[in-house]
Each structure stands twice: as structure tokens, then as C-alpha cells.
C-alpha positions as CSV (number, residue, x, y, z in Angstrom):
1,X,21.0,-12.6,21.8
2,X,17.2,-12.6,21.8
3,X,15.1,-11.7,18.8
4,X,14.6,-8.1,17.8
5,X,12.2,-6.2,20.1
6,X,10.9,-2.6,20.4
7,X,12.8,0.4,21.7
8,X,14.9,3.0,20.0
9,X,18.5,1.7,19.5
10,X,20.1,5.2,19.5
11,X,22.8,4.5,17.1
12,X,23.8,4.3,13.5
13,X,22.7,1.8,10.8
14,X,25.7,0.2,9.1
15,X,25.2,-1.5,5.8
16,X,27.8,-3.7,4.1
17,X,27.0,-4.5,0.5
18,X,27.1,-3.8,-3.2
19,X,27.4,-0.5,-5.0
20,X,26.9,-0.7,-8.8
21,X,26.0,1.3,-11.8
22,X,22.5,0.6,-13.1
23,X,21.7,1.0,-16.8
24,X,17.9,1.0,-16.9
25,X,16.2,0.3,-20.2
26,X,12.5,0.7,-20.2
27,X,10.7,-0.9,-23.1
28,X,7.1,-2.0,-23.9
29,X,6.3,-5.5,-24.7
30,X,8.6,-8.4,-25.6
31,X,12.2,-7.7,-26.8
32,X,12.4,-8.1,-30.6
33,X,15.1,-10.7,-31.3
34,X,17.6,-9.9,-34.0
35,X,16.6,-6.3,-34.5
36,X,15.8,-3.1,-32.6
37,X,13.5,-2.6,-29.6
38,X,12.7,1.0,-28.8
39,X,13.5,1.9,-25.2
40,X,14.2,4.8,-22.8
41,X,17.7,4.3,-21.3
42,X,19.2,5.9,-18.2
43,X,22.4,5.4,-16.3
44,X,21.8,5.6,-12.5
45,X,23.6,4.8,-9.3
46,X,22.4,1.5,-7.8
47,X,23.3,-1.7,-6.0
48,X,21.2,-3.4,-3.4
49,X,23.3,-2.4,-0.4
50,X,23.6,1.2,-1.6
51,X,19.9,1.5,-2.4
52,X,19.0,0.2,1.1
53,X,21.2,2.8,2.6
54,X,19.7,5.6,0.6
55,X,16.2,4.6,1.4
56,X,17.0,4.2,5.1
57,X,18.4,7.8,5.1
58,X,15.4,9.0,3.1
59,X,13.0,7.4,5.6
60,X,14.5,9.4,8.5
61,X,17.4,7.3,9.8
62,X,19.8,10.1,10.9
63,X,23.0,8.1,10.7
64,X,23.4,5.7,7.9
65,X,26.7,4.3,6.9
66,X,27.7,2.1,4.0
67,X,30.7,-0.1,3.4
68,X,31.2,-1.1,-0.3
69,X,33.7,-1.6,-3.0
70,X,33.8,0.2,-6.4
71,X,36.2,0.7,-9.2
72,X,38.2,3.8,-9.8
73,X,36.3,4.4,-13.0
74,X,33.2,5.8,-11.1
75,X,34.2,6.0,-7.4
76,X,33.8,9.7,-7.2
77,X,30.4,9.7,-8.9
78,X,29.0,7.1,-6.6
79,X,30.4,8.8,-3.5
80,X,28.8,12.1,-4.5
81,X,25.4,10.3,-5.1
82,X,25.5,8.6,-1.7
83,X,26.6,11.7,0.2
84,X,23.8,13.7,-1.5
85,X,21.3,11.0,-0.3
86,X,22.5,11.4,3.3
87,X,24.7,8.3,3.5
88,X,28.1,8.3,5.1
89,X,29.9,6.1,2.5
90,X,33.1,4.3,3.1
91,X,34.0,3.1,-0.4
92,X,37.0,0.9,-1.0
93,X,38.4,1.9,-4.4
94,X,39.5,-1.2,-6.4
95,X,42.4,-0.5,-8.7
96,X,42.0,-3.8,-10.6
97,X,38.2,-4.2,-11.2
98,X,35.7,-1.8,-12.6
99,X,32.5,-0.8,-10.7
100,X,29.8,-3.5,-11.0
101,X,27.2,-2.9,-13.7
102,X,23.6,-4.1,-13.9
103,X,21.5,-3.8,-17.0
104,X,17.9,-3.5,-15.9
105,X,15.4,-4.4,-18.6
106,X,12.0,-3.0,-17.5
107,X,8.9,-3.9,-19.4
108,X,6.6,-0.8,-19.1
109,X,3.5,-2.9,-19.2
110,X,1.1,-3.1,-16.2
111,X,3.4,-5.0,-13.9
112,X,6.6,-3.1,-14.8
113,X,8.5,-6.2,-14.2
114,X,12.3,-6.2,-14.6
115,X,15.1,-8.6,-15.7
116,X,18.7,-8.1,-14.6
117,X,21.9,-8.7,-16.4
118,X,24.6,-8.5,-13.8
119,X,28.4,-7.9,-14.0
120,X,29.3,-7.7,-10.3
121,X,32.7,-6.2,-10.9
122,X,34.4,-4.7,-7.9
123,X,31.3,-5.1,-5.6
124,X,31.9,-8.8,-4.9
125,X,35.6,-8.2,-4.2
126,X,34.8,-6.7,-0.8
127,X,36.9,-8.8,1.6
128,X,37.9,-9.1,5.3
129,X,40.8,-6.7,4.7
130,X,38.2,-4.0,4.0
131,X,36.6,-4.6,7.4
132,X,37.5,-3.0,10.7
133,X,35.7,-3.6,14.0
134,X,35.9,0.2,14.4
135,X,33.2,0.3,11.7
136,X,30.8,-0.8,14.5
137,X,31.6,2.1,16.7
138,X,28.3,3.9,17.5
139,X,26.3,1.3,15.4
140,X,23.0,0.0,16.6
141,X,22.2,-2.3,13.7
142,X,24.2,-4.1,11.0
143,X,22.6,-5.0,7.7
144,X,24.4,-7.3,5.2
145,X,23.4,-7.5,1.5
146,X,23.0,-11.2,0.5
147,X,25.0,-10.4,-2.6
148,X,28.1,-10.6,-0.5
149,X,27.6,-14.4,-0.1
150,X,28.0,-14.9,-3.9
151,X,31.8,-14.6,-3.8
152,X,34.5,-16.3,-1.6
153,X,35.8,-12.9,-0.4
154,X,32.3,-11.7,0.4
155,X,31.5,-14.8,2.4
156,X,34.7,-14.3,4.4
157,X,33.7,-10.7,5.1
158,X,30.3,-11.8,6.2
159,X,31.8,-14.2,8.7
160,X,34.1,-11.6,10.1
161,X,31.3,-9.0,10.3
162,X,28.9,-11.4,12.0
163,X,31.4,-12.4,14.6
164,X,32.3,-8.7,15.3
165,X,28.6,-7.8,15.6
166,X,27.9,-10.7,17.9
167,X,30.8,-9.7,20.2
168,X,29.4,-6.2,20.5
169,X,25.7,-7.3,20.8
170,X,24.8,-5.5,17.6
171,X,21.8,-7.2,15.9
172,X,22.2,-8.2,12.2
173,X,19.8,-8.5,9.3
174,X,20.2,-9.8,5.8
175,X,18.4,-9.7,2.5
176,X,19.0,-12.9,0.4
177,X,19.3,-10.6,-2.6
178,X,18.8,-12.9,-5.6
179,X,16.9,-16.1,-6.2
180,X,19.0,-16.8,-9.3
181,X,22.3,-16.6,-7.4
182,X,20.8,-18.5,-4.5
183,X,20.3,-21.5,-6.8
184,X,24.0,-21.5,-7.6
185,X,25.0,-21.0,-4.0
186,X,22.7,-23.7,-2.6
187,X,20.0,-23.4,0.0
188,X,21.8,-25.4,2.8
189,X,24.9,-23.3,2.2
190,X,23.0,-20.1,2.4
191,X,21.3,-21.0,5.7
192,X,24.6,-22.1,7.2
193,X,26.3,-18.8,6.2
194,X,23.4,-16.8,7.6
195,X,23.6,-18.4,11.0
196,X,23.6,-15.7,13.6
197,X,21.5,-13.3,11.5
198,X,18.5,-12.1,13.6
199,X,16.3,-10.7,10.8
200,X,15.9,-12.2,7.3
201,X,14.2,-10.1,4.6
202,X,13.5,-12.4,1.6
203,X,11.3,-11.8,-1.4
204,X,8.5,-14.2,-2.1
205,X,10.6,-16.2,-4.6
206,X,13.6,-16.3,-2.3
207,X,11.5,-17.5,0.7
208,X,9.9,-20.3,-1.4
209,X,13.3,-21.3,-2.8
210,X,14.9,-21.4,0.6
211,X,12.3,-23.7,2.0
212,X,11.0,-25.7,-1.1
213,X,7.5,-24.7,-0.2
214,X,5.1,-23.1,-2.8
215,X,3.1,-21.0,-0.4
216,X,4.8,-17.8,0.8
217,X,3.1,-17.9,4.2
218,X,4.3,-21.5,4.8
219,X,7.8,-20.6,3.5
220,X,8.0,-17.5,5.9
221,X,6.9,-19.6,8.8
222,X,9.4,-22.4,8.1
223,X,12.3,-19.9,7.7
224,X,11.4,-18.3,11.1
225,X,12.5,-21.6,12.7
226,X,16.0,-20.8,11.4
227,X,16.1,-17.1,11.9
228,X,14.3,-15.3,14.9
229,X,12.4,-12.9,12.7
230,X,11.5,-13.3,9.0
231,X,9.9,-10.4,7.0
232,X,8.9,-11.8,3.6
233,X,8.3,-9.1,0.9
234,X,5.4,-9.9,-1.3
235,X,5.2,-7.0,-3.7
236,X,1.6,-6.1,-4.5
237,X,0.5,-8.5,-1.7
238,X,2.3,-6.7,1.0
239,X,4.5,-8.4,3.6
240,X,4.5,-11.3,6.0
241,X,6.0,-11.2,9.5
242,X,6.9,-14.5,11.0
243,X,8.5,-15.7,14.3
244,X,9.1,-19.1,15.8
245,X,7.5,-21.0,13.0
246,X,4.3,-18.8,12.8
247,X,3.2,-15.9,10.7
248,X,2.2,-13.3,13.2
249,X,1.2,-10.5,10.9
250,X,0.2,-9.9,7.3
251,X,0.8,-6.3,6.3
252,X,-1.1,-5.0,3.2
253,X,0.6,-3.3,0.4
254,X,-0.1,0.4,-0.5
255,X,-2.0,0.4,-3.8
256,X,0.0,2.0,-6.6
257,X,0.5,2.0,-10.4
258,X,4.1,0.8,-10.9
259,X,6.5,2.4,-13.4
260,X,9.7,0.4,-12.5
261,X,9.9,-2.3,-9.8
262,X,13.7,-2.3,-9.7
263,X,14.2,-0.8,-6.3
264,X,11.0,-1.9,-4.5
265,X,12.6,-4.6,-2.3
266,X,15.5,-2.3,-1.4
267,X,13.2,0.5,-0.5
268,X,11.2,-1.8,1.7
269,X,14.3,-3.0,3.5
270,X,15.7,0.5,4.0
271,X,12.5,1.9,5.4
272,X,11.9,-1.2,7.5
273,X,15.4,-0.9,9.1
274,X,15.0,2.9,9.6
275,X,11.7,2.2,11.5
276,X,13.2,-0.7,13.5
277,X,16.2,1.3,14.6
278,X,13.9,4.1,15.7
279,X,12.0,1.7,18.0
280,X,9.1,0.4,15.9
281,X,7.7,-3.0,16.4
282,X,8.4,-5.3,13.4
283,X,4.8,-5.2,12.1
284,X,4.8,-1.4,12.1
285,X,8.3,-1.3,10.5
286,X,7.0,-3.7,7.8
287,X,4.1,-1.2,7.1
288,X,6.8,1.5,6.6
289,X,8.5,-0.8,4.3
290,X,5.4,-1.3,2.2
291,X,4.9,2.4,2.0
292,X,8.5,2.9,0.8
293,X,8.1,0.1,-1.7
294,X,5.0,1.8,-3.2
295,X,6.9,5.0,-3.5
296,X,9.8,3.3,-5.2
297,X,7.8,1.6,-7.9
298,X,6.5,5.0,-9.0
299,X,10.0,6.0,-9.9
300,X,12.6,4.9,-12.4
301,X,15.7,3.3,-10.8
302,X,16.4,2.0,-7.3
303,X,17.0,5.2,-5.3
304,X,14.6,7.6,-3.5
305,X,14.0,11.2,-4.4
306,X,15.9,14.0,-2.7
307,X,14.8,14.8,0.8
308,X,13.7,12.8,3.9
309,X,10.3,11.4,4.7
310,X,8.7,12.7,8.0
311,X,5.2,11.3,8.4
312,X,3.5,11.7,5.1
313,X,5.6,14.6,4.0
314,X,8.9,14.6,2.1
315,X,11.2,17.5,2.9
316,X,13.4,19.1,0.2
317,X,11.9,16.8,-2.4
318,X,13.4,17.9,-5.7
319,X,13.0,14.9,-7.9
320,X,10.0,14.5,-10.2
321,X,10.1,10.7,-10.1
322,X,11.0,10.4,-13.7
């Protein structure tokens, strides 16, 4: 298949990935070792795959589907949250493992940077037995969360899904997901497992790690020799779009005062995919991603507010962004 091009794809967006429970603790300044640190703590639905799905639906994609695995402890809660966000969820309920949990420590200083403590739980137990080629019926685009590559069963599912998508001519994108887990997996192994992916959406750190290059533009260019289209997320510096070894566009970020950067990358990916499926060129889709990322960092947690974005307006917006 050739690289992604323009033109509405007239079908659903299917995402296979992680669904977890986020415990977000917002504190100011360094953690005080051996004693208490004051924080505002909330329990929220999360997971990179689920967040991407919710942001894609929020950004106007009419048919967003999600395949994920959760524990019976919170399956109903997660399904309700996804349905309310406009996502058609197919959640496999694991009777042995609990839903994955991520503790997000967010420093409420100027950068609102976050640190994750991750118990993947049921999310990385998604396996080929959970896959059916019928999941691709009516699907125009498949997105795979890179978190799937961090377990043997997830890697097996990715291989099956990639083969099924290739057989049907469905393009596939992937977000590497975690620089920390990439170190454990290994760069060469990741690139081999991602063979057949047409769009890669790394963060700045992930792009540099995958190439060994310190400059994000050089890293994005090098990665685009392995993957037809690379869209590197740069946070406050916007995004880079690279093809065939060359950065073809630098997309500026939308200026914003961040509260919580937890869901910024997922928001970017969701809006980017929604725009791409609707027929946008990659540069224009990346601009949508930057707009969504800016909206995400003004909120606490990784999910969008209620309602859908149409142009500059949000319909049925009911959340206050707290």
C-alpha cells in the first residue's frame, strides 16, 4: 500500500489498545520524602487507547470503535464512560486480572509535567483470541496503541491485526506510547514489530530514543525512512511531519497555560486521526492535533469534555475542565 493521502475514507476508526483507571494526584513542587505532600486527587477513566478513541469521537469522527481488555472490577464503569464519549466499545472482561491502574503525579508548576506509576493489569492481556477479522468490517483506519507491544500476548495481537488490515487494504497507525517501556523492549525490536505500520506518532522523546539522534527533526526524518509518514509530537513546540527521510512540515502549537499534560499526546493522536479519516492532508490533520492537545492540557485527566468539536465550537459541552 502507498503512504497515506488525502480523501475522505468513509468508514469507521478502529482502535485497539489499553483501557485503564487513572488516579491523578496534582501537587505543587517536589514530593516530600518520608512525610505528607498535599495534593488534589481524582479517579478518572483513562488509558492511551481509550483516550485516543474519546478524543477522535470528540473531534467529530462519527464512528469510533475500541477494542480493549478490562477487569470485572470496573468493566461497567469504563463501558459507560466510553459510551458517553461517543465510542463504540468492545471490552473483553478479564476474570483473572483487575483493570490496569496508572497513578499520575502531576506537578502543578508552570509546565504541569507528569510522572506515571503503571500497573498494566488486564490491559496488556489482550491477545489474538480477542481479535476477529470482523472487527474491520466498515473500518477505514486501524490505530494500534504501542502499549500492546509491551506484552507477549499484545505483540501477538498486533501481528494478527496488522496482517488482517493489510489483507483488507486498511491503513494502520501506531503511537509508540512510552519511552520508558521502549527502553525495555528495545529499539530494533520495536521497529521490526511496527513493520507494516503506515503512520507513526511518536513523542519527541520517543522519536529521539528510536533513532539515537538528539534533535527531534533529525529523528523524525530518520524514522520516516522506516515508516511512510511520521508525525512527531513536540508538546509546546508543535509537531513535525516527515516523509521519505525529510521533514515536510513544522506545525506550530496553540499557546496555552497547562494544568495537566496527562492526555495531551492522546488528544493530538485522536484529533489527528479524526481529521485524517475525514480526508485532511497530514499537515492539516497535525494542526487539528495541536489544537486538541492544547485543549487537553487545560483539563485534568486524559479525556475530553462532553460534546463534539465542530469548527471552533463544542456542542453539548457540559464539563468545566476541572
